[in-house]
mmCIF file of the N, C-alpha and C atoms, coordinates in Angstrom:
data_MODEL
# 
_entry.id   MODEL 
# 
loop_
_atom_site.group_PDB 
_atom_site.id 
_atom_site.type_symbol 
_atom_site.label_atom_id 
_atom_site.label_alt_id 
_atom_site.label_comp_id 
_atom_site.label_asym_id 
_atom_site.label_entity_id 
_atom_site.label_seq_id 
_atom_site.pdbx_PDB_ins_code 
_atom_site.Cartn_x 
_atom_site.Cartn_y 
_atom_site.Cartn_z 
_atom_site.occupancy 
_atom_site.B_iso_or_equiv 
_atom_site.pdbx_formal_charge 
_atom_site.auth_seq_id 
_atom_site.auth_comp_id 
_atom_site.auth_asym_id 
_atom_site.auth_atom_id 
_atom_site.pdbx_PDB_model_num 
ATOM 1   N N  . MET A 1 1  ? 245.407 49.189 -40.771 1.00 0.00 ? 1  MET A N  1 
ATOM 2   C CA . MET A 1 1  ? 244.863 48.733 -39.525 1.00 0.00 ? 1  MET A CA 1 
ATOM 3   C C  . MET A 1 1  ? 245.939 48.903 -38.464 1.00 0.00 ? 1  MET A C  1 
ATOM 4   N N  . VAL A 1 2  ? 245.559 49.474 -37.344 1.00 0.00 ? 2  VAL A N  1 
ATOM 5   C CA . VAL A 1 2  ? 246.516 49.710 -36.264 1.00 0.00 ? 2  VAL A CA 1 
ATOM 6   C C  . VAL A 1 2  ? 245.951 49.162 -34.973 1.00 0.00 ? 2  VAL A C  1 
ATOM 7   N N  . ASN A 1 3  ? 246.675 48.294 -34.317 1.00 0.00 ? 3  ASN A N  1 
ATOM 8   C CA . ASN A 1 3  ? 246.282 47.794 -33.010 1.00 0.00 ? 3  ASN A CA 1 
ATOM 9   C C  . ASN A 1 3  ? 247.034 48.614 -31.984 1.00 0.00 ? 3  ASN A C  1 
ATOM 10  N N  . LEU A 1 4  ? 246.319 49.426 -31.227 1.00 0.00 ? 4  LEU A N  1 
ATOM 11  C CA . LEU A 1 4  ? 246.960 50.304 -30.259 1.00 0.00 ? 4  LEU A CA 1 
ATOM 12  C C  . LEU A 1 4  ? 247.327 49.581 -28.966 1.00 0.00 ? 4  LEU A C  1 
ATOM 13  N N  . GLY A 1 5  ? 246.912 48.327 -28.838 1.00 0.00 ? 5  GLY A N  1 
ATOM 14  C CA . GLY A 1 5  ? 247.250 47.563 -27.647 1.00 0.00 ? 5  GLY A CA 1 
ATOM 15  C C  . GLY A 1 5  ? 246.344 47.905 -26.474 1.00 0.00 ? 5  GLY A C  1 
ATOM 16  N N  . ALA A 1 6  ? 246.493 47.169 -25.402 1.00 0.00 ? 6  ALA A N  1 
ATOM 17  C CA . ALA A 1 6  ? 245.670 47.370 -24.211 1.00 0.00 ? 6  ALA A CA 1 
ATOM 18  C C  . ALA A 1 6  ? 246.281 48.450 -23.322 1.00 0.00 ? 6  ALA A C  1 
ATOM 19  N N  . VAL A 1 7  ? 245.423 49.317 -22.825 1.00 0.00 ? 7  VAL A N  1 
ATOM 20  C CA . VAL A 1 7  ? 245.824 50.336 -21.859 1.00 0.00 ? 7  VAL A CA 1 
ATOM 21  C C  . VAL A 1 7  ? 244.777 50.379 -20.761 1.00 0.00 ? 7  VAL A C  1 
ATOM 22  N N  . THR A 1 8  ? 245.143 50.907 -19.616 1.00 0.00 ? 8  THR A N  1 
ATOM 23  C CA . THR A 1 8  ? 244.196 51.056 -18.522 1.00 0.00 ? 8  THR A CA 1 
ATOM 24  C C  . THR A 1 8  ? 243.695 52.485 -18.491 1.00 0.00 ? 8  THR A C  1 
ATOM 25  N N  . VAL A 1 9  ? 242.362 52.644 -18.553 1.00 0.00 ? 9  VAL A N  1 
ATOM 26  C CA . VAL A 1 9  ? 241.717 53.951 -18.520 1.00 0.00 ? 9  VAL A CA 1 
ATOM 27  C C  . VAL A 1 9  ? 240.692 53.933 -17.394 1.00 0.00 ? 9  VAL A C  1 
ATOM 28  N N  . ALA A 1 10 ? 240.859 54.814 -16.428 1.00 0.00 ? 10 ALA A N  1 
ATOM 29  C CA . ALA A 1 10 ? 239.939 54.906 -15.285 1.00 0.00 ? 10 ALA A CA 1 
ATOM 30  C C  . ALA A 1 10 ? 239.761 53.558 -14.595 1.00 0.00 ? 10 ALA A C  1 
ATOM 31  N N  . GLY A 1 11 ? 240.842 52.791 -14.532 1.00 0.00 ? 11 GLY A N  1 
ATOM 32  C CA . GLY A 1 11 ? 240.800 51.510 -13.835 1.00 0.00 ? 11 GLY A CA 1 
ATOM 33  C C  . GLY A 1 11 ? 240.271 50.350 -14.669 1.00 0.00 ? 11 GLY A C  1 
ATOM 34  N N  . PHE A 1 12 ? 239.931 50.581 -15.941 1.00 0.00 ? 12 PHE A N  1 
ATOM 35  C CA . PHE A 1 12 ? 239.423 49.527 -16.820 1.00 0.00 ? 12 PHE A CA 1 
ATOM 36  C C  . PHE A 1 12 ? 240.397 49.305 -17.968 1.00 0.00 ? 12 PHE A C  1 
ATOM 37  N N  . GLU A 1 13 ? 240.529 48.033 -18.374 1.00 0.00 ? 13 GLU A N  1 
ATOM 38  C CA . GLU A 1 13 ? 241.379 47.743 -19.523 1.00 0.00 ? 13 GLU A CA 1 
ATOM 39  C C  . GLU A 1 13 ? 240.626 48.097 -20.794 1.00 0.00 ? 13 GLU A C  1 
ATOM 40  N N  . SER A 1 14 ? 241.260 48.865 -21.664 1.00 0.00 ? 14 SER A N  1 
ATOM 41  C CA . SER A 1 14 ? 240.677 49.252 -22.944 1.00 0.00 ? 14 SER A CA 1 
ATOM 42  C C  . SER A 1 14 ? 241.544 48.696 -24.055 1.00 0.00 ? 14 SER A C  1 
ATOM 43  N N  . GLN A 1 15 ? 240.912 48.016 -25.012 1.00 0.00 ? 15 GLN A N  1 
ATOM 44  C CA . GLN A 1 15 ? 241.615 47.503 -26.179 1.00 0.00 ? 15 GLN A CA 1 
ATOM 45  C C  . GLN A 1 15 ? 241.030 48.198 -27.396 1.00 0.00 ? 15 GLN A C  1 
ATOM 46  N N  . CYS A 1 16 ? 241.883 48.746 -28.235 1.00 0.00 ? 16 CYS A N  1 
ATOM 47  C CA . CYS A 1 16 ? 241.417 49.563 -29.356 1.00 0.00 ? 16 CYS A CA 1 
ATOM 48  C C  . CYS A 1 16 ? 242.056 49.102 -30.648 1.00 0.00 ? 16 CYS A C  1 
ATOM 49  N N  . LEU A 1 17 ? 241.244 48.993 -31.688 1.00 0.00 ? 17 LEU A N  1 
ATOM 50  C CA . LEU A 1 17 ? 241.722 48.679 -33.019 1.00 0.00 ? 17 LEU A CA 1 
ATOM 51  C C  . LEU A 1 17 ? 241.165 49.747 -33.951 1.00 0.00 ? 17 LEU A C  1 
ATOM 52  N N  . VAL A 1 18 ? 242.030 50.418 -34.676 1.00 0.00 ? 18 VAL A N  1 
ATOM 53  C CA . VAL A 1 18 ? 241.619 51.475 -35.583 1.00 0.00 ? 18 VAL A CA 1 
ATOM 54  C C  . VAL A 1 18 ? 241.849 51.004 -37.009 1.00 0.00 ? 18 VAL A C  1 
ATOM 55  N N  . THR A 1 19 ? 240.828 51.125 -37.858 1.00 0.00 ? 19 THR A N  1 
ATOM 56  C CA . THR A 1 19 ? 240.969 50.763 -39.271 1.00 0.00 ? 19 THR A CA 1 
ATOM 57  C C  . THR A 1 19 ? 240.820 52.017 -40.119 1.00 0.00 ? 19 THR A C  1 
ATOM 58  N N  . GLY A 1 20 ? 241.602 52.102 -41.171 1.00 0.00 ? 20 GLY A N  1 
ATOM 59  C CA . GLY A 1 20 ? 241.531 53.272 -42.040 1.00 0.00 ? 20 GLY A CA 1 
ATOM 60  C C  . GLY A 1 20 ? 242.235 53.017 -43.354 1.00 0.00 ? 20 GLY A C  1 
ATOM 61  N N  . VAL A 1 21 ? 242.008 53.933 -44.286 1.00 0.00 ? 21 VAL A N  1 
ATOM 62  C CA . VAL A 1 21 ? 242.663 53.867 -45.580 1.00 0.00 ? 21 VAL A CA 1 
ATOM 63  C C  . VAL A 1 21 ? 243.352 55.200 -45.850 1.00 0.00 ? 21 VAL A C  1 
ATOM 64  N N  . ASP A 1 22 ? 244.482 55.137 -46.515 1.00 0.00 ? 22 ASP A N  1 
ATOM 65  C CA . ASP A 1 22 ? 245.252 56.327 -46.840 1.00 0.00 ? 22 ASP A CA 1 
ATOM 66  C C  . ASP A 1 22 ? 244.822 56.816 -48.216 1.00 0.00 ? 22 ASP A C  1 
ATOM 67  N N  . GLY A 1 23 ? 244.411 58.068 -48.299 1.00 0.00 ? 23 GLY A N  1 
ATOM 68  C CA . GLY A 1 23 ? 243.972 58.631 -49.569 1.00 0.00 ? 23 GLY A CA 1 
ATOM 69  C C  . GLY A 1 23 ? 244.657 59.952 -49.852 1.00 0.00 ? 23 GLY A C  1 
ATOM 70  N N  . GLU A 1 24 ? 244.278 60.587 -50.941 1.00 0.00 ? 24 GLU A N  1 
ATOM 71  C CA . GLU A 1 24 ? 244.883 61.862 -51.337 1.00 0.00 ? 24 GLU A CA 1 
ATOM 72  C C  . GLU A 1 24 ? 244.661 62.958 -50.291 1.00 0.00 ? 24 GLU A C  1 
ATOM 73  N N  . ASP A 1 25 ? 243.510 62.900 -49.596 1.00 0.00 ? 25 ASP A N  1 
ATOM 74  C CA . ASP A 1 25 ? 243.166 63.922 -48.599 1.00 0.00 ? 25 ASP A CA 1 
ATOM 75  C C  . ASP A 1 25 ? 243.538 63.516 -47.182 1.00 0.00 ? 25 ASP A C  1 
ATOM 76  N N  . GLY A 1 26 ? 244.346 62.473 -47.023 1.00 0.00 ? 26 GLY A N  1 
ATOM 77  C CA . GLY A 1 26 ? 244.723 62.002 -45.697 1.00 0.00 ? 26 GLY A CA 1 
ATOM 78  C C  . GLY A 1 26 ? 244.082 60.660 -45.402 1.00 0.00 ? 26 GLY A C  1 
ATOM 79  N N  . VAL A 1 27 ? 244.058 60.305 -44.133 1.00 0.00 ? 27 VAL A N  1 
ATOM 80  C CA . VAL A 1 27 ? 243.535 59.012 -43.710 1.00 0.00 ? 27 VAL A CA 1 
ATOM 81  C C  . VAL A 1 27 ? 242.038 59.119 -43.432 1.00 0.00 ? 27 VAL A C  1 
ATOM 82  N N  . SER A 1 28 ? 241.285 58.161 -43.946 1.00 0.00 ? 28 SER A N  1 
ATOM 83  C CA . SER A 1 28 ? 239.853 58.052 -43.659 1.00 0.00 ? 28 SER A CA 1 
ATOM 84  C C  . SER A 1 28 ? 239.653 56.863 -42.743 1.00 0.00 ? 28 SER A C  1 
ATOM 85  N N  . HIS A 1 29 ? 239.036 57.080 -41.592 1.00 0.00 ? 29 HIS A N  1 
ATOM 86  C CA . HIS A 1 29 ? 238.751 55.991 -40.668 1.00 0.00 ? 29 HIS A CA 1 
ATOM 87  C C  . HIS A 1 29 ? 237.527 55.229 -41.153 1.00 0.00 ? 29 HIS A C  1 
ATOM 88  N N  . LEU A 1 30 ? 237.609 53.908 -41.120 1.00 0.00 ? 30 LEU A N  1 
ATOM 89  C CA . LEU A 1 30 ? 236.501 53.059 -41.531 1.00 0.00 ? 30 LEU A CA 1 
ATOM 90  C C  . LEU A 1 30 ? 235.607 52.795 -40.329 1.00 0.00 ? 30 LEU A C  1 
ATOM 91  N N  . ARG A 1 31 ? 234.305 52.702 -40.591 1.00 0.00 ? 31 ARG A N  1 
ATOM 92  C CA . ARG A 1 31 ? 233.370 52.420 -39.504 1.00 0.00 ? 31 ARG A CA 1 
ATOM 93  C C  . ARG A 1 31 ? 232.226 51.567 -40.032 1.00 0.00 ? 31 ARG A C  1 
ATOM 94  N N  . SER A 1 32 ? 231.536 50.942 -39.124 1.00 0.00 ? 32 SER A N  1 
ATOM 95  C CA . SER A 1 32 ? 230.418 50.085 -39.466 1.00 0.00 ? 32 SER A CA 1 
ATOM 96  C C  . SER A 1 32 ? 229.191 50.920 -39.836 1.00 0.00 ? 32 SER A C  1 
ATOM 97  N N  . GLU A 1 33 ? 228.350 50.390 -40.720 1.00 0.00 ? 33 GLU A N  1 
ATOM 98  C CA . GLU A 1 33 ? 227.099 51.059 -41.078 1.00 0.00 ? 33 GLU A CA 1 
ATOM 99  C C  . GLU A 1 33 ? 226.048 50.893 -39.987 1.00 0.00 ? 33 GLU A C  1 
ATOM 100 N N  . ARG A 1 34 ? 226.202 49.898 -39.121 1.00 0.00 ? 34 ARG A N  1 
ATOM 101 C CA . ARG A 1 34 ? 225.262 49.652 -38.031 1.00 0.00 ? 34 ARG A CA 1 
ATOM 102 C C  . ARG A 1 34 ? 226.029 49.091 -36.840 1.00 0.00 ? 34 ARG A C  1 
ATOM 103 N N  . ARG A 1 35 ? 225.390 49.043 -35.698 1.00 0.00 ? 35 ARG A N  1 
ATOM 104 C CA . ARG A 1 35 ? 226.034 48.485 -34.496 1.00 0.00 ? 35 ARG A CA 1 
ATOM 105 C C  . ARG A 1 35 ? 226.254 46.986 -34.678 1.00 0.00 ? 35 ARG A C  1 
ATOM 106 N N  . VAL A 1 36 ? 227.420 46.523 -34.263 1.00 0.00 ? 36 VAL A N  1 
ATOM 107 C CA . VAL A 1 36 ? 227.745 45.110 -34.302 1.00 0.00 ? 36 VAL A CA 1 
ATOM 108 C C  . VAL A 1 36 ? 228.335 44.718 -32.955 1.00 0.00 ? 36 VAL A C  1 
ATOM 109 N N  . PRO A 1 37 ? 228.187 43.464 -32.567 1.00 0.00 ? 37 PRO A N  1 
ATOM 110 C CA . PRO A 1 37 ? 228.735 43.026 -31.274 1.00 0.00 ? 37 PRO A CA 1 
ATOM 111 C C  . PRO A 1 37 ? 230.262 43.149 -31.239 1.00 0.00 ? 37 PRO A C  1 
ATOM 112 N N  . ASN A 1 38 ? 230.797 43.458 -30.069 1.00 0.00 ? 38 ASN A N  1 
ATOM 113 C CA . ASN A 1 38 ? 232.247 43.480 -29.890 1.00 0.00 ? 38 ASN A CA 1 
ATOM 114 C C  . ASN A 1 38 ? 232.809 42.119 -30.294 1.00 0.00 ? 38 ASN A C  1 
ATOM 115 N N  . GLY A 1 39 ? 233.952 42.134 -30.949 1.00 0.00 ? 39 GLY A N  1 
ATOM 116 C CA . GLY A 1 39 ? 234.612 40.904 -31.359 1.00 0.00 ? 39 GLY A CA 1 
ATOM 117 C C  . GLY A 1 39 ? 234.168 40.372 -32.707 1.00 0.00 ? 39 GLY A C  1 
ATOM 118 N N  . THR A 1 40 ? 233.247 41.096 -33.381 1.00 0.00 ? 40 THR A N  1 
ATOM 119 C CA . THR A 1 40 ? 232.800 40.658 -34.706 1.00 0.00 ? 40 THR A CA 1 
ATOM 120 C C  . THR A 1 40 ? 233.974 40.683 -35.677 1.00 0.00 ? 40 THR A C  1 
ATOM 121 N N  . ARG A 1 41 ? 234.097 39.631 -36.486 1.00 0.00 ? 41 ARG A N  1 
ATOM 122 C CA . ARG A 1 41 ? 235.217 39.502 -37.425 1.00 0.00 ? 41 ARG A CA 1 
ATOM 123 C C  . ARG A 1 41 ? 235.103 40.523 -38.550 1.00 0.00 ? 41 ARG A C  1 
ATOM 124 N N  . ILE A 1 42 ? 236.245 41.098 -38.931 1.00 0.00 ? 42 ILE A N  1 
ATOM 125 C CA . ILE A 1 42 ? 236.322 42.036 -40.051 1.00 0.00 ? 42 ILE A CA 1 
ATOM 126 C C  . ILE A 1 42 ? 236.866 41.276 -41.253 1.00 0.00 ? 42 ILE A C  1 
ATOM 127 N N  . TYR A 1 43 ? 236.177 41.345 -42.368 1.00 0.00 ? 43 TYR A N  1 
ATOM 128 C CA . TYR A 1 43 ? 236.611 40.663 -43.603 1.00 0.00 ? 43 TYR A CA 1 
ATOM 129 C C  . TYR A 1 43 ? 237.125 41.639 -44.593 1.00 0.00 ? 43 TYR A C  1 
# 
């Protein structure tokens, strides 16, 4: 899990959190199976 921190993009604050796992073929990014509200807890 990597928290890239807040940055300003086109005048808006953007906060990004990237989740992934390291495997034999490189890093696989994890994603949700369906849309979830921003701020939903990851278990």
